[in-house]
C-alpha positions as CSV (number, residue, x, y, z in Angstrom):
1,X,89.6,94.9,-4.0
2,X,91.3,94.2,-7.2
3,X,92.5,90.7,-8.1
4,X,96.3,90.3,-8.6
5,X,95.8,88.8,-12.1
6,X,99.0,89.3,-14.0
7,X,98.7,90.8,-17.4
8,X,101.9,90.3,-19.5
9,X,102.7,93.6,-21.0
10,X,102.6,93.7,-24.8
11,X,105.1,95.5,-26.9
12,X,103.9,97.7,-29.8
13,X,105.2,95.1,-32.4
14,X,103.0,92.3,-30.6
15,X,99.9,94.4,-30.1
16,X,99.7,95.5,-33.9
17,X,97.7,93.4,-36.2
18,X,96.5,91.0,-33.6
19,X,93.2,90.6,-35.5
20,X,93.3,88.0,-38.2
21,X,92.5,89.7,-41.6
22,X,93.5,86.8,-43.7
23,X,89.9,85.8,-44.7
24,X,88.9,89.4,-45.3
25,X,88.3,91.2,-48.5
26,X,90.6,94.2,-49.4
27,X,87.8,96.6,-48.5
28,X,87.2,94.9,-45.1
29,X,90.9,94.8,-44.5
30,X,91.2,98.6,-45.3
31,X,88.4,99.5,-43.1
32,X,89.5,97.6,-40.1
33,X,93.0,98.9,-40.4
34,X,91.9,102.3,-40.4
35,X,89.5,101.9,-37.5
36,X,92.1,100.0,-35.4
37,X,94.7,102.7,-36.0
38,X,92.3,105.3,-34.6
39,X,91.3,103.4,-31.6
40,X,92.2,105.0,-28.2
41,X,94.9,103.3,-26.1
42,X,94.7,103.2,-22.4
43,X,97.0,101.6,-20.0
44,X,94.5,101.6,-17.2
45,X,91.3,99.6,-17.8
46,X,87.9,101.1,-16.9
47,X,85.4,99.6,-14.5
48,X,83.5,97.8,-17.2
49,X,86.7,96.6,-18.9
50,X,87.8,95.0,-15.7
51,X,84.2,93.5,-15.3
52,X,84.6,91.7,-18.6
53,X,87.9,90.2,-17.4
54,X,86.2,89.0,-14.2
55,X,88.1,91.5,-12.1
56,X,86.2,93.6,-9.4
57,X,87.4,97.2,-9.2
58,X,84.6,99.3,-7.5
59,X,87.2,101.9,-6.7
60,X,86.8,103.0,-10.4
61,X,83.2,104.2,-9.9
62,X,82.9,104.6,-6.1
63,X,82.5,106.8,-4.2
64,X,80.3,108.9,-6.4
65,X,81.7,112.4,-5.8
66,X,79.7,115.5,-5.6
67,X,80.0,118.4,-8.3
68,X,82.4,121.2,-6.8
69,X,80.4,123.3,-4.3
70,X,81.2,126.6,-6.3
71,X,79.9,125.1,-9.6
72,X,76.7,123.7,-8.0
73,X,75.7,127.1,-7.0
74,X,76.3,128.4,-10.4
75,X,74.8,125.4,-12.1
76,X,71.6,125.4,-10.0
77,X,71.0,128.9,-10.9
78,X,71.7,128.4,-14.6
79,X,69.4,125.4,-14.7
80,X,66.7,127.3,-12.9
81,X,66.9,130.2,-15.4
82,X,67.0,127.6,-18.4
83,X,63.9,125.9,-17.0
84,X,61.9,129.2,-16.8
85,X,63.0,130.1,-20.3
86,X,61.9,126.7,-21.7
87,X,58.5,127.1,-20.0
88,X,58.1,130.7,-21.1
89,X,59.4,130.9,-24.6
90,X,59.9,127.3,-26.0
91,X,56.8,125.8,-27.4
92,X,57.7,122.4,-28.5
93,X,54.6,121.5,-30.2
94,X,54.8,124.7,-32.5
95,X,58.5,124.1,-33.4
96,X,57.5,120.4,-34.2
97,X,54.6,121.8,-36.5
98,X,56.5,124.6,-38.4
99,X,59.9,122.6,-38.4
100,X,61.8,125.7,-37.2
101,X,63.3,126.8,-34.0
102,X,62.3,130.5,-33.8
103,X,65.2,133.1,-34.0
104,X,64.2,134.5,-30.8
105,X,64.5,131.2,-29.0
106,X,68.0,130.9,-30.4
107,X,68.9,134.3,-29.3
108,X,67.5,133.6,-25.7
109,X,69.4,130.4,-25.6
110,X,72.5,132.3,-26.6
111,X,71.9,135.0,-23.9
112,X,71.7,132.3,-21.3
113,X,75.0,130.7,-22.6
114,X,73.6,127.5,-23.8
115,X,75.9,127.4,-26.9
116,X,79.1,127.1,-24.6
117,X,77.9,125.2,-21.5
118,X,81.3,123.3,-21.3
119,X,83.5,125.9,-23.2
120,X,86.0,127.3,-20.7
121,X,85.3,130.8,-19.4
122,X,88.5,132.1,-21.1
123,X,87.0,131.3,-24.3
124,X,83.6,132.9,-23.7
125,X,81.7,129.8,-22.3
126,X,80.2,128.9,-18.9
127,X,82.9,126.2,-18.3
128,X,80.5,123.8,-16.6
129,X,81.3,120.0,-16.0
130,X,80.1,117.1,-18.1
131,X,77.7,116.5,-15.1
132,X,76.1,119.9,-15.4
133,X,76.1,119.8,-19.2
134,X,74.1,116.5,-18.9
135,X,71.7,117.8,-16.5
136,X,71.0,120.7,-19.0
137,X,70.5,118.1,-21.8
138,X,68.1,116.2,-19.7
139,X,66.1,119.4,-18.7
140,X,65.8,120.5,-22.3
141,X,65.0,117.1,-23.8
142,X,62.1,116.7,-21.3
143,X,60.5,119.9,-22.8
144,X,61.5,120.0,-26.4
145,X,63.7,117.3,-28.2
146,X,64.2,119.6,-31.2
147,X,65.9,122.1,-29.1
148,X,68.1,119.5,-27.3
149,X,69.2,118.0,-30.6
150,X,70.1,121.4,-32.0
151,X,72.2,122.2,-28.9
152,X,73.6,118.9,-28.5
153,X,74.8,118.6,-32.1
154,X,76.5,122.0,-31.7
155,X,78.4,121.3,-28.6
156,X,78.8,117.4,-28.4
157,X,79.9,116.8,-32.1
158,X,80.2,120.2,-33.5
159,X,83.1,122.5,-33.2
160,X,83.4,122.9,-29.5
161,X,84.0,119.4,-28.3
162,X,86.8,118.2,-30.9
163,X,88.6,121.7,-30.3
164,X,88.5,121.3,-26.6
165,X,89.8,117.8,-26.9
166,X,92.4,118.2,-29.7
167,X,92.5,121.9,-30.8
168,X,95.6,124.1,-30.6
169,X,95.6,127.3,-28.3
170,X,95.4,129.3,-31.5
171,X,92.3,127.5,-32.9
172,X,90.6,127.6,-29.4
173,X,91.0,131.4,-29.3
174,X,89.8,131.8,-33.0
175,X,86.8,129.6,-32.9
176,X,85.5,128.8,-29.4
177,X,84.3,132.4,-28.6
178,X,82.4,132.3,-31.7
179,X,80.6,129.1,-31.0
180,X,80.1,129.9,-27.3
181,X,78.4,133.1,-28.3
182,X,75.7,131.3,-30.5
183,X,77.2,130.7,-33.8
184,X,75.9,127.4,-34.8
185,X,78.4,124.7,-35.7
186,X,77.9,121.3,-37.5
187,X,79.4,117.9,-38.0
188,X,80.0,116.5,-41.5
189,X,81.2,112.8,-41.4
190,X,78.6,110.6,-43.1
191,X,78.3,110.0,-46.8
192,X,75.8,108.3,-48.9
193,X,77.8,105.1,-49.4
194,X,79.7,105.4,-46.1
195,X,78.1,104.4,-42.7
196,X,80.4,102.7,-40.4
197,X,83.2,102.2,-43.1
198,X,85.7,105.0,-43.1
199,X,88.0,103.5,-45.6
200,X,85.3,104.2,-48.2
201,X,85.1,107.9,-47.6
202,X,85.1,109.8,-50.9
203,X,85.5,113.3,-49.7
204,X,89.1,114.3,-50.5
205,X,91.3,117.0,-49.2
206,X,94.3,117.6,-51.5
207,X,97.1,119.9,-50.3
208,X,97.9,122.9,-52.5
209,X,101.4,123.1,-54.1
210,X,102.8,125.3,-51.5
211,X,101.3,123.0,-48.6
212,X,99.8,125.8,-46.8
213,X,96.1,124.9,-47.6
214,X,94.0,121.9,-48.6
215,X,91.3,121.8,-51.2
216,X,88.2,119.8,-50.0
217,X,86.0,118.1,-52.5
218,X,83.1,115.7,-51.8
219,X,79.6,115.4,-50.4
220,X,78.2,114.7,-47.0
221,X,74.9,113.3,-46.0
222,X,72.9,114.0,-42.8
223,X,75.2,116.9,-42.0
224,X,73.8,117.7,-38.5
225,X,73.1,121.5,-38.1
226,X,74.6,121.9,-41.6
227,X,71.8,124.2,-43.0
228,X,72.1,126.9,-40.4
229,X,75.8,126.5,-39.4
230,X,78.6,129.1,-39.5
231,X,81.4,126.5,-38.7
232,X,81.7,122.9,-39.7
233,X,83.8,120.0,-38.6
234,X,84.6,118.1,-41.9
235,X,86.1,114.8,-42.1
236,X,88.0,114.0,-45.5
237,X,90.7,111.6,-46.9
238,X,94.1,113.2,-47.2
239,X,96.8,111.5,-49.2
240,X,97.7,108.0,-47.9
241,X,100.9,107.2,-46.0
242,X,103.0,104.2,-46.2
243,X,102.7,101.8,-43.3
244,X,104.8,98.5,-43.5
245,X,105.4,99.4,-47.1
246,X,101.7,99.6,-47.9
247,X,99.6,102.7,-48.4
248,X,97.0,103.3,-45.6
249,X,94.1,105.5,-45.8
250,X,94.3,108.8,-44.0
251,X,91.2,110.6,-42.5
252,X,91.7,114.3,-41.4
253,X,89.2,116.7,-39.8
254,X,89.1,120.3,-40.5
255,X,87.3,123.4,-39.3
256,X,85.5,124.8,-42.3
257,X,83.8,128.2,-42.7
258,X,80.4,127.5,-43.9
259,X,80.5,130.8,-46.0
260,X,83.8,129.7,-47.7
261,X,83.5,129.6,-51.6
262,X,82.6,126.1,-52.9
263,X,80.5,125.1,-49.7
264,X,76.8,124.4,-50.8
265,X,73.6,123.1,-49.0
266,X,72.0,120.8,-51.5
267,X,69.1,119.7,-49.5
268,X,67.6,119.9,-46.0
269,X,66.6,116.6,-44.9
270,X,63.0,115.9,-43.4
271,X,62.4,113.0,-40.9
272,X,59.7,111.2,-39.1
273,X,60.6,113.1,-35.9
274,X,63.0,115.9,-34.9
275,X,61.1,118.0,-37.6
276,X,63.1,121.2,-36.7
277,X,66.6,119.5,-37.0
278,X,68.7,121.5,-39.5
279,X,70.1,118.3,-41.2
280,X,71.1,118.3,-44.7
281,X,73.2,117.2,-47.8
282,X,76.3,119.5,-48.3
283,X,78.7,119.6,-51.1
284,X,82.2,120.8,-51.0
285,X,83.9,121.9,-54.3
286,X,87.6,122.8,-54.0
287,X,87.0,124.6,-50.7
288,X,90.1,126.1,-49.7
289,X,91.1,125.4,-46.0
290,X,94.2,126.6,-44.2
291,X,96.4,123.7,-42.8
292,X,96.1,125.6,-39.5
293,X,92.5,124.5,-39.5
294,X,93.3,120.8,-39.1
295,X,92.0,119.4,-35.9
296,X,94.3,116.9,-34.0
297,X,96.9,116.5,-36.8
298,X,96.9,115.1,-40.3
299,X,95.7,111.4,-40.5
300,X,94.2,111.6,-36.9
301,X,90.7,112.6,-38.0
302,X,89.0,109.3,-37.2
303,X,90.6,109.3,-33.9
304,X,89.2,112.8,-33.3
305,X,85.7,111.8,-34.5
306,X,85.6,108.6,-32.5
307,X,86.9,110.3,-29.4
308,X,84.6,113.1,-29.8
309,X,81.6,110.8,-30.1
310,X,82.7,108.9,-27.0
311,X,82.0,112.3,-25.0
312,X,79.3,113.3,-27.3
313,X,77.3,110.1,-26.7
314,X,76.6,111.1,-23.3
315,X,74.3,113.8,-24.1
316,X,72.0,111.2,-25.8
317,X,71.3,109.2,-22.7
318,X,70.9,112.4,-20.8
319,X,68.1,113.4,-23.2
320,X,66.7,109.8,-22.8
321,X,66.6,110.4,-19.0
322,X,64.6,113.6,-19.4
323,X,62.2,111.8,-21.9
324,X,61.8,108.7,-19.5
325,X,61.4,111.0,-16.5
326,X,58.5,112.8,-18.4
327,X,57.0,109.3,-19.2
328,X,57.1,108.7,-15.4
329,X,55.3,112.0,-14.8
330,X,52.6,111.4,-17.3
331,X,52.1,107.7,-16.3
332,X,51.7,108.7,-12.7
333,X,49.4,111.5,-13.3
334,X,47.2,109.6,-15.9
335,X,47.3,106.3,-13.9
336,X,45.8,108.1,-10.8
337,X,42.9,109.9,-12.5
338,X,41.9,107.6,-15.3
339,X,39.1,105.4,-13.9
340,X,38.4,102.0,-15.5
341,X,36.2,99.3,-13.9
342,X,35.8,101.5,-10.7
343,X,39.3,102.1,-9.8
344,X,42.3,104.3,-11.2
345,X,44.0,102.3,-14.0
346,X,47.3,102.5,-12.1
347,X,45.8,99.9,-9.6
348,X,45.3,97.3,-12.3
349,X,48.3,95.0,-12.3
350,X,48.9,95.2,-16.0
351,X,49.3,99.0,-15.9
352,X,51.1,98.9,-12.7
353,X,53.8,96.6,-14.2
354,X,54.4,99.2,-16.8
355,X,54.7,102.2,-14.3
356,X,57.1,100.0,-12.2
357,X,59.1,99.4,-15.3
358,X,59.5,103.1,-16.1
359,X,60.2,104.2,-12.5
360,X,63.0,101.7,-12.0
361,X,64.6,102.2,-15.3
362,X,64.6,106.0,-15.0
363,X,66.4,105.7,-11.8
364,X,69.1,103.2,-13.2
365,X,69.6,105.3,-16.4
366,X,70.3,108.4,-14.2
367,X,72.6,106.3,-12.0
368,X,74.7,105.1,-15.1
369,X,75.0,108.5,-16.7
370,X,75.8,110.3,-13.4
371,X,78.4,107.7,-12.6
372,X,80.0,108.0,-16.0
373,X,79.8,111.9,-16.0
374,X,81.6,111.9,-12.7
375,X,84.5,109.8,-14.1
376,X,84.9,112.2,-16.8
377,X,84.8,115.3,-14.5
378,X,87.5,113.8,-12.2
379,X,89.8,113.0,-15.0
380,X,89.2,114.3,-18.6
381,X,91.5,111.5,-19.9
382,X,89.7,108.8,-18.3
383,X,88.8,105.8,-20.4
384,X,85.0,105.9,-20.8
385,X,84.7,104.1,-24.1
386,X,82.6,101.1,-22.7
387,X,80.8,103.2,-20.2
388,X,79.7,105.8,-22.7
389,X,78.7,103.2,-25.3
390,X,76.7,101.4,-22.7
391,X,74.9,104.5,-21.5
392,X,74.0,105.4,-25.0
393,X,72.9,102.0,-26.2
394,X,71.1,100.9,-23.0
395,X,69.7,104.3,-22.3
396,X,68.1,105.0,-25.6
397,X,66.6,101.4,-25.8
398,X,65.1,101.6,-22.3
399,X,63.8,105.0,-23.1
400,X,62.0,103.6,-26.1
401,X,60.8,100.7,-23.9
402,X,59.3,103.2,-21.4
403,X,57.7,105.3,-24.4
404,X,56.1,102.2,-25.5
405,X,54.7,101.4,-22.1
406,X,53.4,105.0,-21.8
407,X,51.8,104.7,-25.2
408,X,49.9,101.6,-23.9
409,X,49.0,103.3,-20.7
410,X,47.6,106.4,-22.4
411,X,45.9,104.3,-25.1
412,X,44.2,106.3,-27.8
413,X,45.0,109.6,-26.2
414,X,48.8,108.5,-26.5
415,X,48.4,108.3,-30.4
416,X,46.6,111.6,-30.6
417,X,48.5,114.9,-31.3
418,X,48.8,117.7,-28.7
419,X,46.8,120.1,-31.0
420,X,44.0,117.7,-31.2
421,X,43.9,116.8,-27.5
422,X,44.0,120.5,-26.6
423,X,41.3,121.3,-29.2
424,X,38.7,119.1,-27.5
425,X,39.6,120.3,-24.0
426,X,42.1,117.5,-22.9
427,X,45.5,118.1,-21.2
428,X,47.9,117.9,-24.3
429,X,50.5,115.3,-23.1
430,X,53.1,115.2,-26.1
431,X,53.2,111.3,-26.1
432,X,52.9,111.1,-30.0
433,X,55.6,113.7,-30.5
434,X,57.9,112.1,-27.8
435,X,57.7,108.7,-29.8
436,X,58.4,110.4,-33.2
437,X,61.3,112.3,-31.9
438,X,63.0,109.5,-29.9
439,X,62.8,106.6,-32.3
440,X,66.1,107.7,-34.0
441,X,68.1,107.8,-30.7
442,X,68.9,104.0,-31.0
443,X,70.3,104.7,-34.5
444,X,72.3,108.0,-34.6
445,X,75.7,108.5,-33.3
446,X,76.3,104.6,-33.3
447,X,73.3,102.3,-33.8
448,X,72.5,99.9,-30.9
449,X,74.0,97.1,-33.1
450,X,77.2,99.0,-33.7
451,X,77.3,99.8,-30.0
452,X,77.1,96.2,-29.1
453,X,80.0,95.3,-31.4
454,X,82.0,98.2,-30.2
455,X,81.4,97.1,-26.6
456,X,82.6,93.6,-27.4
457,X,85.7,94.6,-29.5
458,X,86.8,96.7,-26.4
459,X,86.0,93.8,-24.0
460,X,88.0,91.4,-26.1
461,X,91.0,93.8,-26.4
462,X,92.8,92.5,-23.3
463,X,92.5,88.9,-24.6
464,X,93.6,89.9,-28.0
465,X,96.8,91.5,-26.5
466,X,97.4,88.3,-24.8
467,X,96.6,85.6,-27.4
468,X,95.6,87.5,-30.5
469,X,99.0,86.8,-32.4
470,X,98.7,82.9,-31.5
471,X,95.3,83.1,-33.3
472,X,96.4,85.3,-36.4
473,X,97.1,83.1,-39.3
474,X,99.0,86.0,-41.0
475,X,101.7,86.2,-38.4
476,X,104.9,83.9,-38.7
477,X,104.6,80.4,-37.0
478,X,107.5,81.5,-34.6
479,X,105.7,84.5,-33.3
480,X,102.4,82.5,-33.0
481,X,104.2,79.7,-30.9
482,X,105.9,82.3,-28.9
483,X,102.5,84.0,-28.2
484,X,100.7,80.7,-27.4
485,X,103.3,79.8,-24.7
486,X,103.0,83.3,-23.3
487,X,99.3,83.4,-23.3
488,X,99.1,79.8,-21.7
489,X,100.9,81.2,-18.7
490,X,98.5,83.9,-18.4
491,X,95.4,81.9,-18.7
492,X,96.6,79.0,-16.4
493,X,96.8,81.8,-13.7
494,X,93.7,83.7,-14.8
495,X,91.2,81.1,-15.7
496,X,90.8,79.3,-12.3
497,X,90.3,82.6,-10.5
498,X,87.0,83.0,-12.5
499,X,85.5,79.9,-10.7
500,X,86.4,81.1,-7.2
501,X,83.2,81.1,-5.0
502,X,84.0,84.4,-3.4
503,X,82.1,87.8,-3.4
504,X,83.7,91.1,-4.3
505,X,84.3,93.5,-1.3
506,X,82.1,96.5,-1.5
507,X,83.5,100.0,-0.9
508,X,83.7,100.9,2.7
509,X,80.7,102.4,4.3
510,X,78.3,101.0,1.7
511,X,74.8,100.1,2.9
512,X,74.6,96.3,3.7
513,X,71.8,95.6,1.1
514,X,73.7,97.7,-1.6
515,X,76.9,95.8,-0.7
516,X,75.2,92.5,-1.3
517,X,73.9,93.6,-4.5
518,X,77.5,94.6,-5.6
519,X,78.7,91.2,-4.4
520,X,76.3,89.6,-6.8
521,X,77.7,91.8,-9.7
522,X,81.3,90.7,-8.8
523,X,80.3,87.1,-8.8
524,X,78.4,87.5,-12.1
525,X,81.3,89.3,-13.7
526,X,83.4,86.2,-13.2
527,X,80.8,84.0,-14.9
528,X,80.6,86.6,-17.8
529,X,84.5,86.4,-18.1
530,X,84.7,82.8,-18.2
531,X,81.7,82.5,-20.6
532,X,83.4,84.9,-22.9
533,X,86.5,82.9,-22.8
534,X,84.7,79.7,-23.5
535,X,83.3,81.3,-26.6
536,X,86.8,82.5,-27.6
537,X,88.0,78.9,-27.3
538,X,84.9,77.4,-29.1
539,X,84.9,79.8,-31.9
540,X,88.5,81.2,-32.2
541,X,88.8,84.2,-34.8
542,X,85.3,83.4,-36.1
543,X,83.7,84.6,-33.0
544,X,83.6,88.2,-34.4
545,X,81.1,86.9,-37.0
546,X,78.8,85.6,-34.3
547,X,77.2,88.9,-33.6
548,X,74.0,87.7,-31.9
549,X,76.0,85.8,-29.6
550,X,78.3,88.7,-28.8
551,X,75.1,91.1,-28.3
552,X,74.2,88.8,-25.4
553,X,77.4,89.2,-23.6
554,X,77.3,92.9,-24.2
555,X,73.8,93.0,-22.8
556,X,74.8,91.0,-19.7
557,X,77.9,93.4,-19.2
558,X,75.5,96.5,-19.5
559,X,73.0,95.1,-17.0
560,X,75.8,94.4,-14.5
561,X,77.2,97.9,-14.9
562,X,73.7,99.3,-14.4
563,X,73.2,97.4,-11.2
564,X,76.5,98.4,-10.0
565,X,75.9,102.1,-10.9
566,X,72.5,102.0,-9.3
567,X,74.0,100.8,-6.1
568,X,76.8,103.5,-6.1
569,X,74.3,106.3,-7.0
570,X,71.8,105.0,-4.2
571,X,74.7,105.3,-1.7
572,X,75.2,108.8,-2.7
573,X,71.5,109.7,-2.2
574,X,71.3,108.1,1.2
575,X,74.5,110.1,2.2
576,X,72.6,113.2,1.0
577,X,69.8,112.5,3.1
578,X,67.2,110.8,0.8
579,X,64.7,108.3,2.4
580,X,66.3,105.0,2.8
581,X,63.1,103.0,2.2
582,X,62.3,104.7,-1.0
583,X,65.8,104.6,-2.6
584,X,66.4,101.0,-1.6
585,X,62.9,100.2,-3.1
586,X,63.9,101.4,-6.4
587,X,67.4,99.7,-6.5
588,X,65.9,96.4,-5.3
589,X,63.2,96.5,-8.1
590,X,65.6,97.3,-10.8
591,X,68.1,94.8,-9.6
592,X,65.3,92.1,-9.9
593,X,64.4,93.2,-13.5
594,X,68.1,93.3,-14.7
595,X,69.1,89.8,-13.1
596,X,66.1,88.3,-15.0
597,X,67.6,89.7,-18.3
598,X,71.2,88.5,-17.4
599,X,70.0,85.0,-16.7
600,X,68.0,84.9,-20.0
601,X,71.0,86.0,-21.9
602,X,73.3,83.5,-20.1
603,X,70.9,80.7,-21.1
604,X,70.6,82.2,-24.7
605,X,74.5,81.8,-25.1
606,X,74.2,77.8,-24.7
607,X,70.8,77.3,-26.2
608,X,69.7,79.5,-29.3
609,X,68.7,79.1,-32.9
610,X,71.1,81.8,-34.2
611,X,72.5,79.7,-37.1
612,X,69.0,78.6,-38.2
613,X,67.7,82.2,-38.2
614,X,70.9,83.3,-40.1
615,X,70.3,80.8,-42.8
616,X,66.8,81.7,-43.1
617,X,67.6,85.4,-43.5
618,X,70.1,84.6,-46.2
619,X,67.5,82.6,-48.1
620,X,65.0,85.5,-47.9
621,X,67.7,87.8,-49.2
622,X,68.2,85.2,-52.2
623,X,64.5,85.5,-53.0
624,X,63.7,81.9,-51.9
625,X,60.8,82.9,-49.8
626,X,59.2,85.6,-51.9
627,X,56.0,83.5,-51.7
628,X,55.5,84.9,-48.3
629,X,54.9,88.3,-49.8
630,X,51.9,87.3,-51.7
631,X,48.9,89.4,-51.1
632,X,50.4,92.7,-51.1
633,X,50.2,95.6,-53.4
């Protein structure tokens, strides 16, 4: 049941510039203005957004619906053929060693339709749902993460996704059949001096005199798939427009032909892992692009990029699930056959603890992703910003945790390469390669640190709409007083509700034990909501700078979402005939692990050494502790 908390509607005039920018530098101000202008706006909050406000809305994620029956038949057949192809034709170790995906592998993937899994059939694709696409990503990544990265970049952030979301009908007819058939697409956003700061983008797109074309000039770093692509999505600054009498940076995205005059590949980047990824530095020199190739409209490029990344991020946790399930398989097999001190190592408590952790988190990761995918499949316009960010951040971090556990379980054999293991007659488990390939997943398409800040920016948004103007020293005092009075009325009603000792009602028909777990999530969400409010009152606009504190709140919210998703997913498994005892065992164990983390984070909010640690870091940066570095070359 939802709580009847009134949320006063905010007018467009009231919601603009609710963040106090008076203490920011011009660069910080410009970056924030560009990013805020590109943020998605949704009237209906998502399940997680409601959680951060202490509202219990299980109807947002439950019941977990099944994939359409007709699609499931096609999807199961496609995935079976894909699995057979991977086993027979894709040698992940060879691809890693030579740093190339063989042409015959790409051709085979194209024949299966793997370059257009979500592209609608009328444009030459398979037309599968987000759920089926993520199942395919999981399958591929469990076998070869290089192949996964190649296909995921192409479909999730390359040409197909932004065109399906923002493209005109003409653009879709022109480009989607090409990419669905196997013409590789790439994504060009990052620059050497620009990470998460779009206002500093130096690539420019200048309109020609007749206004029919743009000339793009600039250089892009880590252009994924760029060295093999036929089509590129390129973000560039177009002429600024006046907003409130001041020029505002405009970012626009274009579809660019890789063979167009002026497009150059300067360098193919080499990495610790993903050695067959086609990632490089690209230069654009007066590259002529028709105005008709603008995606989403002039000045909306960052919105296109951010929205595309929301959906694209789901492929990364899908891969993380594939990797974690492979960890579980290896840990199960090795834990049963490796004998130490007279018994299999899996019977030793220290090893069993690691196996338990891998199993429980593999289950929860799949629950979170499946729940989020089904939201997308039910409503393509649904708000999944928080859920997608959590799936990406949490899934990649837990996959790395599980890989680290597996490395310990395998010992020296985990550190040894597949070739070396095979040469001396042992089963070539790819633990070493999996670790190299997966370390980057907590970094690209939004690092874990950025994801936590993003989560908390979205979590704070309802509060900013209520009280942001009152806290904004740049706004006139009359507006601030009016906002303060209005927000006081809201919080006088909202705040007491966060102390009510009642549990949230579970969806009808939920297994009693799962219903109890959901009740815990509902209760803890109110504790989280009032804790966030207390931090807002205590720190005001300075809260945004307390990033470690915000990270604790983001982690609490993510673990609560994970527990809720695990319960909803478990209920669906029970309805589908899975053994009750086995399903509940996993849910109960994951809940126990997650609640320990939740309690630790709540305690850390009130008792921590964050400021002391920050001060030390600044002293280190200032060179005051170089003495610690003595004794190195």
